[in-house]
ROBA-908066 format. One record per residue (C-alpha): residue in one letter; x, y, z. Coordinates in pm, whole numbers. Layout:
N
@type a xx X yy Y zz Z
...
//
This chain:
537
@type m xx 3096 yy 6060 zz -4142
@type f xx 3121 yy 5685 zz -4212
@type p xx 3186 yy 5450 zz -3958
@type i xx 3536 yy 5247 zz -4037
@type p xx 3472 yy 4874 zz -4083
@type l xx 3630 yy 4656 zz -3834
@type i xx 3859 yy 4432 zz -4018
@type e xx 3975 yy 4090 zz -3871
@type s xx 4346 yy 4067 zz -3818
@type s xx 4603 yy 3877 zz -3646
@type q xx 4772 yy 4210 zz -3540
@type l xx 4843 yy 4246 zz -3167
@type p xx 4589 yy 4557 zz -3009
@type l xx 4782 yy 4917 zz -3008
@type i xx 4579 yy 4977 zz -2705
@type q xx 4470 yy 4756 zz -2429
@type l xx 4236 yy 4903 zz -2152
@type v xx 4287 yy 4792 zz -1808
@type a xx 4039 yy 4824 zz -1555
@type d xx 4084 yy 4942 zz -1200
@type d xx 4027 yy 4594 zz -1042
@type h xx 4238 yy 4461 zz -1234
@type r xx 4578 yy 4529 zz -1014
@type v xx 4373 yy 4490 zz -680
@type l xx 4273 yy 4135 zz -778
@type l xx 4596 yy 4041 zz -915
@type e xx 4797 yy 4147 zz -607
@type s xx 4522 yy 4027 zz -374
@type p xx 4626 yy 3672 zz -162
@type d xx 4278 yy 3556 zz -158
@type a xx 4271 yy 3596 zz -536
@type e xx 4426 yy 3302 zz -681
@type w xx 4149 yy 3203 zz -908
@type y xx 4239 yy 3554 zz -1036
@type r xx 4587 yy 3497 zz -1145
@type i xx 4548 yy 3175 zz -1237
@type l xx 4297 yy 3257 zz -1523
@type y xx 4496 yy 3571 zz -1610
@type d xx 4821 yy 3353 zz -1661
@type f xx 4644 yy 3050 zz -1814
@type p xx 4855 yy 2872 zz -2055
@type w xx 4600 yy 2821 zz -2344
@type g xx 4877 yy 2700 zz -2564
@type l xx 4855 yy 2343 zz -2337
@type y xx 4478 yy 2269 zz -2405
@type r xx 4461 yy 2359 zz -2818
@type p xx 4403 yy 1958 zz -2870
@type f xx 4136 yy 1950 zz -2672
@type a xx 3970 yy 2270 zz -2807
@type a xx 3998 yy 2088 zz -3158
@type q xx 3845 yy 1829 zz -3024
@type y xx 3549 yy 2021 zz -2893
@type y xx 3485 yy 2207 zz -3188
@type d xx 3484 yy 1882 zz -3394
@type a xx 3227 yy 1747 zz -3148
@type l xx 3045 yy 2034 zz -3148
@type y xx 2985 yy 2061 zz -3503
@type q xx 2846 yy 1722 zz -3492
@type f xx 2626 yy 1739 zz -3215
@type n xx 2511 yy 2024 zz -3415
@type l xx 2437 yy 1803 zz -3725
@type d xx 2302 yy 1470 zz -3505
@type a xx 2082 yy 1764 zz -3351
@type a xx 1963 yy 1887 zz -3723
@type e xx 1904 yy 1501 zz -3822
@type k xx 1677 yy 1373 zz -3536
@type r xx 1462 yy 1681 zz -3613
@type q xx 1433 yy 1539 zz -3948
@type t xx 1361 yy 1236 zz -3859
@type k xx 1019 yy 1088 zz -3839
@type r xx 978 yy 841 zz -3528
@type n xx 910 yy 481 zz -3590
@type e xx 521 yy 422 zz -3530
@type q xx 468 yy 67 zz -3692
@type q xx 598 yy -141 zz -3384
@type e xx 286 yy -299 zz -3231
@type v xx 201 yy -197 zz -2852
@type e xx 157 yy -521 zz -2744
@type e xx 535 yy -595 zz -2814
@type r xx 624 yy -297 zz -2585
@type e xx 801 yy -287 zz -2297
@type s xx 558 yy -166 zz -1991
@type r xx 694 yy 1 zz -1717
@type e xx 687 yy -283 zz -1460
@type q xx 903 yy -499 zz -1695
@type a xx 1135 yy -264 zz -1739
@type r xx 1176 yy -198 zz -1359
@type q xx 1281 yy -565 zz -1305
@type r xx 1496 yy -565 zz -1633
@type l xx 1720 yy -251 zz -1480
@type l xx 1718 yy -370 zz -1183
@type f xx 1917 yy -749 zz -1292
@type e xx 2072 yy -521 zz -1507
@type r xx 2290 yy -368 zz -1215
@type t xx 2632 yy -442 zz -1142
@type t xx 2516 yy -530 zz -773
@type m xx 2298 yy -751 zz -912
@type q xx 2548 yy -1002 zz -1105
@type g xx 2650 yy -1333 zz -979
@type s xx 2976 yy -1360 zz -1040
@type e xx 3305 yy -1166 zz -1059
@type q xx 3288 yy -1097 zz -1449
@type t xx 3009 yy -890 zz -1439
@type a xx 2830 yy -768 zz -1755
@type v xx 2881 yy -381 zz -1611
@type p xx 3206 yy -299 zz -1493
@type i xx 3232 yy -229 zz -1153
@type i xx 3404 yy 140 zz -1221
@type y xx 3243 yy 344 zz -1477
@type q xx 3369 yy 388 zz -1837
@type g xx 3180 yy 679 zz -2037
@type k xx 3119 yy 577 zz -2406
@type v xx 3294 yy 839 zz -2625
@type v xx 3112 yy 1009 zz -2920
@type e xx 3354 yy 1008 zz -3182
@type p xx 3292 yy 1276 zz -3484
@type k xx 3268 yy 1163 zz -3807
@type l xx 3375 yy 1486 zz -3968
@type p xx 3758 yy 1549 zz -4075
@type p xx 3949 yy 1691 zz -3753
@type i xx 4057 yy 2038 zz -3712
@type d xx 4386 yy 2139 zz -3712
@type p xx 4492 yy 2250 zz -3326
@type n xx 4719 yy 2480 zz -3429
@type t xx 4416 yy 2658 zz -3595
@type v xx 4248 yy 2774 zz -3280
@type a xx 4362 yy 3028 zz -3007
@type p xx 4116 yy 3283 zz -2763
@type g xx 3928 yy 3425 zz -3009
@type v xx 3979 yy 3252 zz -3312
@type v xx 3745 yy 2977 zz -3367
@type p xx 3718 yy 2752 zz -3641
@type d xx 3527 yy 2812 zz -3947
@type r xx 3224 yy 2571 zz -4061
@type f xx 2916 yy 2624 zz -4318
@type g xx 2606 yy 2727 zz -4169
@type g xx 2521 yy 2851 zz -3841
@type k xx 2621 yy 3144 zz -3543
@type k xx 2981 yy 3158 zz -3499
@type p xx 3055 yy 2951 zz -3176
@type k xx 3144 yy 3032 zz -2852
@type c xx 3531 yy 3030 zz -2786
@type f xx 3641 yy 2710 zz -2629
@type f xx 3921 yy 2890 zz -2420
@type a xx 3661 yy 3141 zz -2234
@type l xx 3451 yy 2873 zz -2188
@type l xx 3701 yy 2631 zz -1984
@type k xx 3852 yy 2913 zz -1810
@type s xx 3482 yy 3016 zz -1633
@type f xx 3415 yy 2640 zz -1551
@type l xx 3766 yy 2623 zz -1428
@type g xx 3748 yy 2911 zz -1252
@type v xx 3400 yy 2830 zz -1068
@type s xx 3606 yy 2544 zz -941
@type l xx 3900 yy 2728 zz -818
@type m xx 3656 yy 2973 zz -650
@type g xx 3514 yy 2645 zz -437
@type f xx 3225 yy 2653 zz -610
@type p xx 3061 yy 2344 zz -824
@type p xx 3158 yy 2378 zz -1160
@type e xx 2810 yy 2338 zz -1307
@type p xx 2640 yy 2582 zz -1588
@type k xx 2408 yy 2739 zz -1352
@type t xx 2679 yy 2845 zz -1139
@type v xx 2890 yy 2942 zz -1412
@type r xx 2648 yy 3141 zz -1545
@type l xx 2545 yy 3337 zz -1206
@type l xx 2908 yy 3422 zz -1177
@type l xx 2951 yy 3522 zz -1538
@type s xx 2640 yy 3763 zz -1513
@type t xx 2722 yy 3886 zz -1160
@type n xx 3108 yy 3940 zz -1138
@type p xx 3208 yy 4139 zz -1436
@type s xx 3603 yy 4097 zz -1313
@type f xx 3590 yy 3711 zz -1326
@type a xx 3372 yy 3727 zz -1740
@type r xx 3636 yy 3976 zz -1817
@type v xx 3957 yy 3742 zz -1700
@type c xx 3754 yy 3441 zz -1853
@type g xx 3758 yy 3621 zz -2220
@type f xx 3427 yy 3734 zz -2202
@type a xx 3229 yy 4068 zz -2231
@type p xx 2854 yy 4212 zz -2105
@type k xx 2596 yy 4173 zz -2320
@type h xx 2385 yy 4513 zz -2359
@type a xx 2020 yy 4500 zz -2427
@type l xx 2021 yy 4649 zz -2726
@type d xx 2321 yy 4402 zz -2904
@type g xx 2295 yy 4205 zz -3127
@type y xx 2493 yy 3803 zz -3080
@type s xx 2814 yy 3789 zz -3034
@type y xx 3064 yy 3538 zz -2980
@type q xx 3241 yy 3721 zz -2710
@type h xx 2892 yy 3780 zz -2498
@type v xx 2892 yy 3605 zz -2172
@type p xx 2685 yy 3307 zz -2275
@type s xx 2397 yy 3196 zz -2183
@type l xx 2263 yy 2940 zz -1920
@type r xx 2137 yy 2677 zz -2228
@type k xx 2475 yy 2738 zz -2448
@type l xx 2662 yy 2681 zz -2098
@type e xx 2467 yy 2337 zz -2081
@type q xx 2565 yy 2245 zz -2411
@type f xx 2886 yy 2312 zz -2399
@type d xx 2904 yy 2079 zz -2091
@type q xx 2717 yy 1814 zz -2253
@type v xx 2953 yy 1840 zz -2557
@type m xx 3247 yy 1804 zz -2362
@type t xx 3108 yy 1531 zz -2163
@type g xx 2998 yy 1316 zz -2409
@type a xx 3331 yy 1355 zz -2606
@type g xx 3541 yy 1283 zz -2339
@type v xx 3734 yy 1617 zz -2363
@type w xx 3684 yy 1659 zz -1967
@type d xx 3829 yy 1331 zz -1884
@type a xx 4132 yy 1414 zz -2150
@type i xx 4212 yy 1732 zz -1973
@type k xx 4211 yy 1592 zz -1633
@type l xx 4439 yy 1280 zz -1741
@type e xx 4630 yy 1588 zz -1953
@type t xx 4661 yy 1814 zz -1626
@type v xx 4790 yy 1495 zz -1364
@type k xx 5072 yy 1398 zz -1641
@type r xx 5190 yy 1735 zz -1671
@type n xx 5215 yy 1774 zz -1368
@type l xx 5395 yy 1452 zz -1292
@type e xx 5672 yy 1526 zz -1578
@type t xx 5714 yy 1847 zz -1447
@type g xx 5795 yy 1754 zz -1090
@type v xx 5503 yy 1939 zz -932
@type i xx 5420 yy 1599 zz -830
@type r xx 5680 yy 1365 zz -714
@type q xx 5619 yy 978 zz -747
@type e xx 5576 yy 786 zz -454
@type d xx 5601 yy 401 zz -387
@type e xx 5223 yy 430 zz -196
@type l xx 4870 yy 485 zz -317
@type v xx 4613 yy 518 zz -86
@type a xx 4272 yy 481 zz -185
@type d xx 3881 yy 497 zz -30
@type t xx 3558 yy 602 zz -169
@type t xx 3320 yy 875 zz -69
@type h xx 2937 yy 989 zz -171
@type y xx 2774 yy 1274 zz -348
@type h xx 2401 yy 1355 zz -268
@type a xx 2200 yy 1232 zz -566
@type y xx 1965 yy 1438 zz -771
@type s xx 1680 yy 1202 zz -781
@type s xx 1463 yy 1026 zz -593
@type f xx 1416 yy 662 zz -532
@type e xx 1119 yy 378 zz -515
@type t xx 1159 yy 27 zz -376
@type v xx 1137 yy -270 zz -602
@type t xx 1040 yy -613 zz -512
@type y xx 1198 yy -903 zz -688
@type r xx 1264 yy -1242 zz -610
@type d xx 1615 yy -1395 zz -613
@type d xx 1778 yy -1727 zz -709
@type t xx 1614 yy -1920 zz -409
@type g xx 1269 yy -1791 zz -482
@type q xx 1286 yy -1552 zz -154
@type e xx 1118 yy -1229 zz -209
@type r xx 1334 yy -952 zz -124
@type r xx 1362 yy -551 zz -188
@type k xx 1586 yy -328 zz -312
@type s xx 1588 yy 93 zz -379
@type q xx 1616 yy 184 zz -741
@type s xx 1591 yy 498 zz -959
@type k xx 1277 yy 585 zz -1128
@type p xx 1207 yy 412 zz -1494
@type t xx 1164 yy 732 zz -1751
@type k xx 1205 yy 780 zz -2107
@type r xx 1398 yy 1003 zz -2299
@type c xx 1117 yy 1135 zz -2494
@type r xx 851 yy 1364 zz -2505
@type c xx 554 yy 1133 zz -2647
@type p xx 195 yy 1224 zz -2456
@type d xx 182 yy 871 zz -2384
@type r xx 488 yy 744 zz -2264
@type e xx 350 yy 419 zz -2121
@type t xx 281 yy 315 zz -2456
@type c xx 562 yy 475 zz -2696
@type e xx 843 yy 242 zz -2889
@type h xx 1073 yy 440 zz -2684
@type p xx 1303 yy 204 zz -2455
@type w xx 1257 yy 251 zz -2042
@type e xx 1588 yy 337 zz -1871
@type l xx 1666 yy 470 zz -1524
@type a xx 1633 yy 825 zz -1421
@type d xx 1950 yy 847 zz -1260
@type d xx 2186 yy 551 zz -1333
@type g xx 2459 yy 488 zz -1122
@type a xx 2250 yy 615 zz -816
@type g xx 2192 yy 366 zz -513
@type t xx 2186 yy 328 zz -134
@type i xx 2488 yy 399 zz 25
@type v xx 2526 yy 225 zz 353
@type k xx 2767 yy 366 zz 650
@type s xx 2598 yy 200 zz 937
@type d xx 2261 yy 48 zz 1037
@type n xx 2103 yy 334 zz 1092
@type k xx 2294 yy 576 zz 839
@type m xx 2208 yy 533 zz 494
@type y xx 2237 yy 798 zz 191
@type w xx 2083 yy 768 zz -170
@type g xx 2366 yy 925 zz -399
@type h xx 2667 yy 831 zz -613
@type k xx 2986 yy 680 zz -494
@type a xx 3339 yy 791 zz -646
@type s xx 3658 yy 623 zz -560
@type v xx 3963 yy 856 zz -503
@type i xx 4343 yy 727 zz -510
@type g xx 4639 yy 926 zz -470
@type y xx 4938 yy 961 zz -301
@type p xx 4932 yy 909 zz 106
@type r xx 5289 yy 1156 zz 139
@type q xx 5178 yy 1430 zz -43
@type g xx 4799 yy 1417 zz -23
@type i xx 4736 yy 1461 zz -374
@type p xx 4459 yy 1272 zz -562
@type l xx 4536 yy 1094 zz -880
@type d xx 4189 yy 984 zz -1028
@type a xx 3878 yy 996 zz -909
@type a xx 3630 yy 762 zz -1080
@type a xx 3250 yy 720 zz -1066
@type v xx 3148 yy 366 zz -960
@type s xx 2879 yy 209 zz -1157
@type d xx 2610 yy 134 zz -913
@type a xx 2682 yy 344 zz -585
@type a xx 2536 yy 38 zz -393
@type t xx 2851 yy -206 zz -500
@type f xx 3040 yy -288 zz -184
@type d xx 3356 yy -13 zz -103
@type g xx 3618 yy -375 zz -150
@type k xx 3502 yy -477 zz -516
@type t xx 3602 yy -131 zz -580
@type l xx 4019 yy -119 zz -565
@type y xx 4101 yy -345 zz -788
@type p xx 3913 yy -229 zz -1084
@type h xx 4021 yy 126 zz -1002
@type i xx 4391 yy 74 zz -987
@type e xx 4355 yy -149 zz -1300
@type k xx 4227 yy 185 zz -1483
@type l xx 4520 yy 391 zz -1293
@type f xx 4788 yy 211 zz -1425
@type n xx 4625 yy 204 zz -1800
@type t xx 4609 yy 590 zz -1804
@type l xx 4923 yy 634 zz -1595
@type p xx 5146 yy 359 zz -1672
@type e xx 5439 yy 578 zz -1566
@type i xx 5379 yy 544 zz -1200
@type q xx 5326 yy 177 zz -1206
@type p xx 5690 yy 58 zz -1145
@type e xx 5732 yy 278 zz -857
@type v xx 5427 yy 170 zz -691
@type k xx 5475 yy -116 zz -397
@type r xx 5176 yy -75 zz -157
@type v xx 4807 yy 44 zz -139
@type l xx 4624 yy 175 zz 182
@type y xx 4262 yy 85 zz 240
@type d xx 4027 yy 96 zz 527
@type s xx 3908 yy -267 zz 672
@type a xx 3615 yy -290 zz 342
@type c xx 3963 yy -475 zz 163
@type d xx 4104 yy -667 zz 450
@type d xx 4066 yy -999 zz 234
@type q xx 4326 yy -1242 zz 169
@type a xx 4218 yy -1345 zz -188
@type l xx 4242 yy -979 zz -261
@type k xx 4553 yy -915 zz -149
@type e xx 4664 yy -1207 zz -328
@type k xx 4515 yy -1081 zz -646
@type l xx 4701 yy -748 zz -631
@type y xx 5038 yy -908 zz -582
@type a xx 4979 yy -1144 zz -848
@type d xx 4869 yy -883 zz -1111
@type f xx 5059 yy -615 zz -964
@type g xx 5314 yy -692 zz -752
@type i xx 5145 yy -457 zz -512
@type e xx 5102 yy -494 zz -119
@type l xx 4759 yy -413 zz 14
@type k xx 4772 yy -295 zz 332
@type a xx 4410 yy -265 zz 494
@type s xx 4270 yy -186 zz 841
@type f xx 4163 yy -476 zz 1032
@type n xx 3831 yy -624 zz 1024
@type p xx 3765 yy -851 zz 1327
@type r xx 3482 yy -1004 zz 1142
@type r xx 3210 yy -942 zz 1418
@type k xx 3423 yy -1161 zz 1600
@type r xx 3397 yy -1126 zz 1981
@type p xx 3584 yy -1044 zz 2273
@type v xx 3805 yy -1339 zz 2430
@type t xx 3709 yy -1384 zz 2799
@type d xx 3790 yy -1733 zz 2837
@type g xx 4115 yy -1892 zz 2884
@type l xx 4297 yy -1576 zz 2959
@type p xx 4624 yy -1557 zz 3123
@type r xx 4617 yy -1380 zz 3485
@type g xx 4531 yy -1069 zz 3554
@type m xx 4355 yy -1037 zz 3241
@type k xx 3992 yy -920 zz 3145
@type r xx 3966 yy -984 zz 2769
@type i xx 4106 yy -966 zz 2482
@type t xx 3959 yy -720 zz 2187
@type p xx 3858 yy -840 zz 1843
@type s xx 4166 yy -676 zz 1704
@type g xx 4425 yy -859 zz 1948
@type s xx 4503 yy -647 zz 2229
@type p xx 4439 yy -777 zz 2568
@type i xx 4278 yy -548 zz 2840
@type c xx 4375 yy -602 zz 3235
@type v xx 4162 yy -633 zz 3523
@type a xx 4272 yy -245 zz 3580
@type d xx 4114 yy -169 zz 3239
@type h xx 4472 yy -112 zz 3102
@type e xx 4526 yy -205 zz 2715
@type m xx 4846 yy -413 zz 2708
@type e xx 5091 yy -312 zz 2463
@type y xx 5222 yy -523 zz 2187
@type q xx 5605 yy -642 zz 2201
@type g xx 5667 yy -920 zz 1913
@type i xx 5604 yy -1273 zz 1843
@type r xx 5767 yy -1569 zz 1962
@type y xx 5756 yy -1777 zz 1684
@type e xx 5869 yy -2141 zz 1828
@type t xx 5578 yy -2150 zz 2086
@type e xx 5323 yy -1997 zz 1876
@type q xx 5259 yy -1686 zz 2121
@type f xx 5240 yy -1296 zz 2083
@type i xx 5434 yy -1103 zz 2329
@type y xx 5277 yy -824 zz 2512
@type a xx 5394 yy -573 zz 2823
@type a xx 5211 yy -347 zz 3033
@type p xx 5185 yy -13 zz 2915
@type k xx 5390 yy 333 zz 3109
@type d xx 5229 yy 623 zz 3262
@type a xx 5335 yy 967 zz 3222
@type d xx 5659 yy 940 zz 3458
@type g xx 5764 yy 654 zz 3204
@type l xx 5711 yy 381 zz 3480
@type p xx 5506 yy 54 zz 3432
@type v xx 5141 yy 139 zz 3535
@type c xx 5157 yy -232 zz 3757
@type s xx 5369 yy -29 zz 3980
@type s xx 5096 yy 170 zz 4162
@type c xx 4860 yy -79 zz 4055
@type a xx 4600 yy -220 zz 4297
@type h xx 4557 yy -507 zz 4137
@type k xx 4939 yy -581 zz 4153
@type p xx 4953 yy -839 zz 4467
@type d xx 4717 yy -1060 zz 4248
@type c xx 4810 yy -996 zz 3902
@type c xx 5205 yy -962 zz 3900
@type p xx 5348 yy -969 zz 4257
@type t xx 5714 yy -1013 zz 4174
@type a xx 5733 yy -787 zz 3825
@type r xx 5971 yy -533 zz 3837
@type d xx 5911 yy -422 zz 3506
@type g xx 5537 yy -444 zz 3474
@type r xx 5334 yy -747 zz 3394
@type t xx 5456 yy -943 zz 3051
@type t xx 5234 yy -1198 zz 2918
@type t xx 5175 yy -1392 zz 2629
@type i xx 4874 yy -1489 zz 2382
@type g xx 4865 yy -1812 zz 2177
@type f xx 4833 yy -1823 zz 1798
@type d xx 4532 yy -2069 zz 1850
@type v xx 4330 yy -1774 zz 2119
@type l xx 4389 yy -1523 zz 1804
@type p xx 4284 yy -1754 zz 1476
@type h xx 4160 yy -1463 zz 1301
@type i xx 4490 yy -1207 zz 1296
@type d xx 4783 yy -1331 zz 1070
@type p xx 5101 yy -1377 zz 1260
@type s xx 5309 yy -1276 zz 986
@type d xx 5145 yy -900 zz 962
@type p xx 4962 yy -845 zz 1317
@type p xx 4750 yy -564 zz 1317
@type m xx 4910 yy -472 zz 1653
@type a xx 5274 yy -415 zz 1544
@type k xx 5442 yy -25 zz 1536
@type r xx 5549 yy -95 zz 1183
@type f xx 5179 yy -181 zz 1111
@type k xx 5037 yy 105 zz 1249
@type a xx 5335 yy 344 zz 1135
@type i xx 5235 yy 264 zz 797
@type m xx 4836 yy 305 zz 846
@type s xx 4881 yy 615 zz 989
@type r xx 4918 yy 756 zz 595
@type r xx 4610 yy 602 zz 489
@type p xx 4369 yy 902 zz 661
@type s xx 4539 yy 1134 zz 384
@type v xx 4263 yy 996 zz 167
@type e xx 4015 yy 1165 zz 347
@type r xx 4217 yy 1492 zz 310
@type m xx 4213 yy 1439 zz -55
@type i xx 3849 yy 1361 zz -49
@type k xx 3755 yy 1714 zz 101
@type q xx 3948 yy 1875 zz -129
@type l xx 3757 yy 1760 zz -436
@type k xx 3407 yy 1740 zz -216
@type c xx 3411 yy 2055 zz -65
@type d xx 3657 yy 2290 zz -152
@type r xx 3665 yy 2275 zz -519
@type s xx 3277 yy 2149 zz -544
@type d xx 2954 yy 2090 zz -320
@type d xx 2857 yy 1735 zz -245
@type r xx 2532 yy 1781 zz -352
@type l xx 2478 yy 1715 zz -725
@type s xx 2275 yy 1894 zz -953
@type k xx 2232 yy 1669 zz -1255
@type r xx 2153 yy 1294 zz -1274
@type g xx 2358 yy 1009 zz -1441
@type n xx 2673 yy 829 zz -1402
@type g xx 2846 yy 1045 zz -1715
@type s xx 2763 yy 1358 zz -1533
@type f xx 2864 yy 1270 zz -1222
@type q xx 3234 yy 1156 zz -1397
@type a xx 3236 yy 1456 zz -1567
@type y xx 3177 yy 1641 zz -1215
@type l xx 3500 yy 1453 zz -1071
@type d xx 3693 yy 1532 zz -1375
@type k xx 3653 yy 1895 zz -1377
@type t xx 3735 yy 1935 zz -976
@type l xx 4018 yy 1729 zz -1039
@type a xx 4134 yy 1919 zz -1328
@type a xx 4034 yy 2222 zz -1120
@type f xx 4299 yy 2150 zz -833
@type h xx 4572 yy 2029 zz -1054
@type v xx 4568 yy 2320 zz -1209
@type l xx 4574 yy 2507 zz -879
@type l xx 4916 yy 2297 zz -788
@type r xx 5136 yy 2457 zz -1039
@type f xx 5044 yy 2787 zz -926
@type l xx 5121 yy 2697 zz -549
@type p xx 5455 yy 2834 zz -356
//
């Protein structure tokens, strides 16, 4: 009996095999990832599939050209940069070593997208299982199956990295099948439908990162959620930074500053992207092994070696709109807000007219930054009060007051914190009153210090503090006011956004190096989060 040859056709299959676990996973309340991947709207991602196939073909051409190109060995060894010279050069090229505001390296990382030089593919010609024809080489893996595998891993709560994707595809047949792959048996030859190898997954991630497709997919998912009403526009933004543990080590570099004093700074080790037997004298340039990594200081005794990300989103809904890698993790948090807002409005201009306020922690309690944001974008910056290492006031206080905290709250001799009531502008004074107890009565009524503090006060002690006693507090926007506290009560929502991206959709320990890979990591987790939003009830 002669075998019947298989003919590729666009006809729909007459028989569809259904696995036993298919219905179980579709009906399981704990398998949201399966339902999302099963009903994945692949048609929305056709333009990105075309970009990927173009970039993949260009990547293969460039790799073949590099293999045929001989290295230039004509350069003199004496003119080549030594490791120590490279270490000093790379140190002073970092953002945190620039003297002025106009740094050569932007504070928010901006990746360099590699544009293909070939005629683009028509997006309408690609579909799941349908890949473009190119001259030479094996048939590439399906873009839509690869995309679903990376997003699906993040939907399940694992880091969307090639090693994790490969592990789940090879050990979870249900996951591999719903993504569009088939298991490979020992005697099978190559097929683009087989579960890809780790090398193919790494190549896919590398091509998607270099071509900027991960960033484009992230932006598309956010825009579509805004357009379809999955996300409601708000008049406030909230932002903060977070750290991810770097997949690298560091060394301490000694240098001299402008005054000639010797200083030390931690930095990633210099390396070369080559396999020359003698890297010390070869002609290839030195570069940082993990560009963007730095020492992140949380407190005097709490420091991390890692990458820093800036997260910004809507506080009332708790939805992140963007997550951007910081070019140098050692950058002060207060310097990341303005460039990130500028980047957000450039990519999502439709939200700018609605935004009137942005919330941040005490790192952005800076008057110059507040004025710049209002002048350029018409945005009011509300930041947690930063006392700038002010000490408590203990001299010249009203009767019965022990001290005034740096944040402007008087503490009486009975250790009760006085409640802010308002401002008397004609006499330039802040007004405070005694707090109430559990029965709603002033605490002064049962206080042992009442005869010396407020013997005639029926409603408890009331006191005033002059503006000159607290010169670091702005009377037009005092942090003690109830309105200020009500607005700032929405700021912690950014911590929940960070948890969603950093813990629920990925991991805080990176497995790759460099800002490019870190930004792609953030793009994948944010895209998966917004894909999940579309399927929530």
